[in-house]
C-alpha positions in Angstrom: -21.8 88.5 125.2 -22.0 84.7 125.6 -18.9 82.6 125.7 -19.7 79.0 124.8 -17.1 76.8 126.6 -19.2 73.7 127.0 -22.1 72.5 129.1 -20.8 74.1 132.4 -19.4 77.2 130.8 -15.8 76.3 131.8 -12.8 75.6 129.6 -10.2 72.9 130.3 -7.9 75.6 131.8 -10.7 76.7 134.1 -11.2 73.1 135.3 -7.5 72.6 136.0 -7.3 75.9 137.8 -10.4 75.0 139.8 -9.0 71.6 140.9 -5.7 73.2 141.9 -7.4 75.9 143.9 -9.6 73.3 145.7 -6.6 71.1 146.5 -4.6 74.1 147.8 -7.5 75.2 149.9 -8.2 71.8 151.5 -4.5 71.1 151.9 -4.1 74.4 153.8 -7.1 73.8 155.9 -5.8 70.3 156.8 -2.4 71.8 157.7 -4.0 74.4 160.0 -6.2 71.8 161.8 -3.2 69.4 162.2 -1.0 72.2 163.5 -3.6 73.4 165.9 -4.3 69.9 167.3 -0.6 69.0 167.5 0.1 72.1 169.6 -2.7 71.4 172.0 -2.0 67.7 172.4 1.8 67.7 172.7 3.0 66.2 175.9 5.7 67.9 177.8 8.0 66.1 180.0 6.4 65.5 183.4 7.4 67.9 186.1 10.0 66.8 188.5 8.6 65.8 191.8 11.1 67.4 194.3 8.5 67.1 197.1 9.3 63.4 197.6 10.7 62.4 200.9 14.5 62.2 200.9 14.4 58.5 202.0 12.2 57.7 199.1 14.6 59.3 196.7 17.5 57.4 198.3 15.6 54.1 198.0 15.0 54.7 194.3 18.6 55.5 193.6 19.6 52.3 195.5 17.1 50.3 193.5 18.4 51.7 190.2 21.9 50.8 191.2 23.2 54.4 191.3 24.6 53.8 194.8 25.8 50.7 196.5 24.5 49.2 199.8 27.2 50.8 201.9 26.5 54.3 200.6 22.7 53.7 200.9 23.0 52.7 204.6 25.3 55.6 205.4 23.0 58.2 203.8 19.9 56.6 205.3 21.5 56.8 208.8 22.5 60.4 208.2 19.0 61.3 207.1 17.5 59.5 210.0 19.6 61.6 212.4 18.3 64.8 210.9 14.7 64.0 211.7 
């Protein structure tokens, strides 16, 4: 049996359904690709470098203003005595 729905054999409903299916397919494909690339390219916070020398850490804290000059000198002298 032959159903004559036009030159391509599809009715208007078939065309609308086809467009919806294509949009859903490519939208889903795009979502999968973006999710996969996002998970592989996310940057975590850098690991803490606890291997730095204590005097370097002390100097950085002094430079940031976390400790004053008196505390810096006292701690530096205390660390120098340990070595």
